[in-house]
N, C-alpha and C positions, 0 to 999 in steps of 0.2 A: 565142600567145592574145590575143583583142582585151582591152584592158583600160580603165578608167575613170580620168579626171583630173577632180579638184574646182577649180574655178574660184571666186575670193573677189572681188567687184566693189569698185572704189575712187573711182568718179566719176558722178555724173551722175542718181542715184535717192533723193537725201535729200529726202523728202517726209513728212508727217505721217502716222500709220499705221504707218509701218515698224517690224516686228518686233511690232506689237499683237497680230497672230493667233497667232503661235507662244505670245506670253505665255501667253491666255486659253484655250490648248488644251494646254500642255505644261509642268508644274509646272519640268521643268529651266529653261526658256526663262524664265519668271515669276522664277525665283531668281537667273540671270544678271543680269537685269536688274535686281533689287534690289541684288545684289553690286556693279554698274556704279556706281548713285547712291550707294551706300557709299564704295567706293575713291575717286569723284570729288569727293565732298561736296557734290552737287547732283544734280536731279533730272533723270538722261539719260533716262530712261523717259519722263518725262513731256513731253519736246522730242520724243522719238522718235516718242510715239503721239499727242501732241496739238498740236506744233508750239509758239510760232509758226513757219512754214518761213524767214522771213527769218533767224532768229537759229538753227533748224536748220541751216541753208546756210553759217554760217560755219565756216570750215575749221578751228578749233580746237574745234569741236563735231560738225561732220560725219564728221570723221575716227573718234572713238570711235563713232559713231551706226553709221558702217557694218561699224566692227569687231564691235561686240558684237550688231548684228543679223545678219551672216555667221556668227557662233559659235554664235546660236541656233538659225538655221536648220540648223549643222551636230549642235548635240547633239540636235535633234528627226530627223533624218535616222538619227543612230545609234541612237537610241530606236528608230525602226520598222526599220531593217536596220542592222546594224551593218559596218562598212566597216574592215578591218585591211590592205587593198593596195590599192595604186594612186599616184598624182602627185596635188601640189598646185601650184597657179599662183594669183596675185593680183596684180591691175593696184594698181600703185602702193601707196597705204595697204592694200591687199587683201593684198598679201605677208604682212603680218604676221598676218592671218588665216588663209592658207595655212601659216604657221609654227607657228602653235598648234594648229591642226588635225593637224598632223603630229607633235606633242609637242614641238617645240623651244621655245617659249614656252608658261608658263601663259596661263592668260586674264587674270589679274591682270598679267602682268609686260607681257603686249602691250598691255593698257587703258592703263596709266601711259604706256608709250611712245608710242603714238598720239596721245595727247591733248598730253603734250610735244611730239611732232611736228608738231602741229596748231598749236600757241602760237608755235614757232621758225618755222614755215612765214609764220604771221601778222606777225609781226614783223619778219622777212626781206622781205617784202611793203610795208610801211609804210615800211622805211629804202630800198627800192629797188623802186618801183612799175612794175607790167608788165603785161603781156597776153597772152591766147592766141587762138589761132587755128585751125581744122579747115582743112586741104586736101584737097579730094577730086579723086578721079580722076588721082593723080601719085604717082609711085614714090620710096621713100626716097631714093636717091642724087639723086635728080635734087632733092629737098629740100633736104638735107645742101649740096649745090650751091649753091639759091638763098640758104640763111643765111650761108655762106661768101661770095658774092659782096655782100649786104648788107653784112655787116660791113667788107667791104673799102671800102665808101663812106663808112664812120663814122657812118651812121646809128643806130649802137647795137647792143645785144645782141639776138641773132636765134641761135637754137638748135632743133632738133629735139626734143621734148619726148615723143612717144608714136608710135611706129610700129606702130598698132593693125590692120593688115590691110585688106585688100579696097580699098586704093587710099586709106585714111584716115589721113594723117600729121597730127600737131598740132604747131605750133610756137609758140614761146614766146620773150618778152624784151620790151626796151622797145616803147612803143608807136609809136614812128616806124618801127623798125625790122622791127617786125611786119606793119604796114600796108605798107612798101616789099616783104617779103614775099610778102605776098597779090599785090601789084601784079605781082610777077616769077613768081609762080605761075600766073597767068591768062595771063601772055605766054607762058607753056612747057606749055600745055596742061590745066592745072587746070579741072575742070569747076564747082567752086564754092568760094568759101573764106566761112568762117563763124566770124565772133568769137564766143567762147566767154565765156559771162557767170562769170567766175571773178574771184577777189579779187588776184590776183597771177599773177607769172609763172613757176609752178612746174615741175621738173625744168628749168630753166635755171640758167646761172653765177648769176645773181641770186640764186638759193638756197643757194649755197656757204657763206653764213655759217650759213643755218638746220642745211645738216648738219653741219657743224664743231662747231656747238654742243650737237647730239645727240649726235655721237657716245661722250661720256663716260657719257650715261646706258645706249646700247648697250652699253659694253665692260663696264659693271656688271651688266648681267643675267646671269643664271645659266643659258646656252644648253644645252640637249642635242641631241645628233643626231638629225636628222630621223627619225622612223618611216617617213614616206612619203616618197617622192620630191619634192623642191620643186624648180621651175625660177626661178633668181632672173631679174626684170626686167633689171638691168644686164647681163648676161652671156648671157642666155638658156639657160643652162647649170644643170645640178643641183649644188646647194648641199649641202653635208655637213657640214664644219667648221663650229663655232660661231665661230671667228675670221672665217673666210669670210663668216659669215653678218653679223656685225657689219660689216666693211669694205664688203660689198654694200649694206646698207641707209644706212650713211651715203651712200654715194655716189649711190645711188637719188633722193635728197631732190634733187639738181641735175643728174642725169645723166639719160639718154634710157630710156624704157620700153620694151623692145624688146618688144613684146608678140606681135607677127606672129613672128618669130623664135622665140619660146617655144614656141608654139602648134606651130609646125613642128616642132620638138626633138619634142613628145611623139608628131605624130602620126608622124613618122619610126620614133619608138619603138615603135609599134604602139598607141599610145592612141587610140580611135577613138568614143570613148563621153564626153561632156563634161557635166557638172551644174554647174551654176550656183547658188551659194547664198547668199542675203541679199534683195535689193531690186534688182528692174530686170531687163531681160533685155539688157544692153548686152552683155556676154561672148559670151553664146549668139548673138547675131545677129552679131557679129564672127565667129565661129566659121564660121557657115552661109556668110559671104563668102570666108572663106580656105579653107575645103574642104566644098563642099556634099553630100561623102558620109558625112562626120562625124554622128553623133546628138548631139543637144543638148539640153539640159532645164533651167529654170531653176525653183528651189524658192524661189519669194516667199512661199507661206504653206503652211498645213498639207495642203490640199488636192492640191498638188503634189508630195507625200512620196510618194504611192503609185505614180505614173507614173516617178519618179526611181526608185525601187527596181527597178520591173521591168527598166528599162534597165540599172541596175548588176548584176542578175542575169544578164541576156541576155549581158553583156560578160562575164561569169565574175568579178565582186566579190564 
């Protein structure tokens, strides 16, 4: 039987107005943003709803903003058509939302963890500055070879940060090394090299200190076994044991996000309907590149809920 997987974004969609429509229409979402404000000690809701955008996009703010908006969308979906089965996956910080939706983390635990994660990644980026770039039209193994070649020249740190699918690879590292990786990628067939507007070399060895510093906070969290199947970024495999969750989230900060492999794992296991929850359509767009036959829909506002529910019901959810 075909099944549904729920996807939670972690990049590229932080803009004023995120989550506002959910909070205006659903009391559950409004209360969630109020709870976030109380827990964080500042008005995350105002930042999400009104901006300013430059402040919203700071990684220490963007991560809790994305997380809270995704869980708000999830709660609204549950209100309209309760979900008790399926799988979940989140891209980068979105993995925390996936674990929360699956019942492994409480909203409160997840929010404080992603805020701490953002602060630690900000600090690591200041200590070890770096950049990221997207390579389009190139295979993952070629990108890995390019990064190895760049490191061998002594140009600095270069690593594959995200394997997103559809020929989209993101590399991360020191500025000179990433620039060199882009040059080699063009020589080896990449269609485009796009520098990304980010504040650090995320998912690279330059973030190891952030992952190490995050580990004690993850270890102290009271995690439960997920009620939905959750695919981990770092392994592209299901993760169930709470200790494995802790280890995976620690390594994920500086390791590669194996998104294409994660989606292939779900497709191979019979999931053919994918619902993205939060803001933006990045993950549904990637799914259409990975598998054109898969059904995908993004829930960015209340008006999207009915269409998503219909797809879930047709998939047997």
